[in-house]
C-alpha positions, 0 to 999 in steps of 0.5 A: 730767820734772815741768816738761814735765808741768806745761807740757803741763797748763797749755797745755790749760786755762790754770789753775795746776797743783797737785801733786795734779794732777801726781801723778795725771796724771804718768807719774812714780811720785812722791808729792804731797809729793815733787812739791811739793818739786820744784816748789819747786826749779823755782820757785827756779830761776825756771822756774815761779811761783805766781800766788797763795799757795795756788794751783798753779804756772804756767810762767814765760817762762824755763820756756817757753824751757828747755822749748823749748830742752832738753825739747820734742820736736816732735810729728809732724803728724797725717795729716789736718793734713799732708794739708790743708796739702799740698792747700792749696798744690796748689790755689792758682793764682798767687803772690799767692794762695799768699802771701795764703792762707798766713797764713790757713792757719796761723791756721786750723791753729793757732787763733792769728794767722797772719803773713806778711812779704811784698814787694808788688813782684814777685819774680824776675829783672828783664826790663825797665824803662820810664820814661814822662814825666808832668806835674809832675816825675813819672815812670811806671815800669813794671817787668817781671820773669821771672815776667811780673809787672808793677808800675806806679808813679808816681815823684816826681822832683827835676826834669823829665826829657825823653823822650830822657833817660828812654829813655836811662835805661831803656836803660842800666838794662836793659843793666846789670841785666837778668837780675839778681834785684831784690835784686841790683838794689837792692844795686847801686843802693845802691852806686852812690848811695854813689859820688862823683857826679863819677865817674858820667856823665850817663846813669848819674846820671839812671838812679840818680836815677829808679830809686832810688825804684822799688826803695826803696833808702832806706826800703823802703816796699814791705815789708809784713806780712799778718795773718790770724785776729787775732780768734782771740786774743779770749777767751784768758785771757791777753788778758782785759784789754782794754788788753793786747788793744788793744795787740796789735791796735794792733801788728797795725795799725801793723805796724812792730814786726812788720816789725822782728821778722820782719826779724830772722827773715829770716836764720834757719835754720829755726824762730825762736821769740820768747817773751814780752819776747824780742820786744823789744816791750811789746805782745807781752810776753804773746805768743810768735811762731814763725816760719820763712823761705820761699825763692825760688831758694835765698834767703830772701825772706820769713817766715811764722809765728804769734802766740799766747799764751806758753801755746802748744802749741809741740810742734804749732805748730812743725812746722805752721809748719815744713812750711807754710814749706817747702811755700810755698817749693816752691810759689813756686819751682814757679810761678817755673819 
């Protein structure tokens, strides 16, 4: 199909593709005149456009979407690329290292920016929580999970708590939630906070008041995004305008837009692709984002992917993201057990 041939050619060099080029390189036995007529039809359908009156055509956002959804066939990974991905995950020693290096690996493989949505707190099931009194209405919370991960965090409370109150709260918390996943604990705390406090006894109220900050039930401050290889976007024709590049780098720095976008991918089954303004963010209008969720204990806990230009080699990028997410999930579950 001519649209397929045009996109593959445009991905290679970023230059508008003319009918003579397609006639010479396409496997279709069509004359340049016939190709010009087909290209005019594709333009009428909004799948291609001509940036200049005398130039060839380039794909539109709609053209890329039609290509990805209806035409494209993902290419099998090259043996050397597949071996590199497998080797990477066989060498890393800890969960933090697995997550920290995953975005860098995708950046190196695709030559775009690699992204990982992660959670700073440990994953796994709750083993124990301790609360220790500090000065100035502050409490030190110590969270231990099944993976032997430990998080220490200073909480600002609304009032001073005595040592006995904190011991009671920790005992109640551990008796109620030990063995549950951290997501289950967060959900249970949210539900408890919605109940009428009159129905809760003193220990339960104290426990909820202290623990809600630890599990970020209100603002989710623990969520974060790790970005690698941003500089790979410098020099690409799409981002020659400094204002466009600055907008993208500002999005990388602020991360709020990326968090929202990756949150929308969290519930997806397999690959999710945002092309151009499908992301909903002006800074990413000239970008495509390819993501896939990764799992722990058969539930999605994060998202991994790449950000590059809409002129992206989707046929090779998509399988790279897919296999990286699968092997990341396998590595996390292996290290959990």
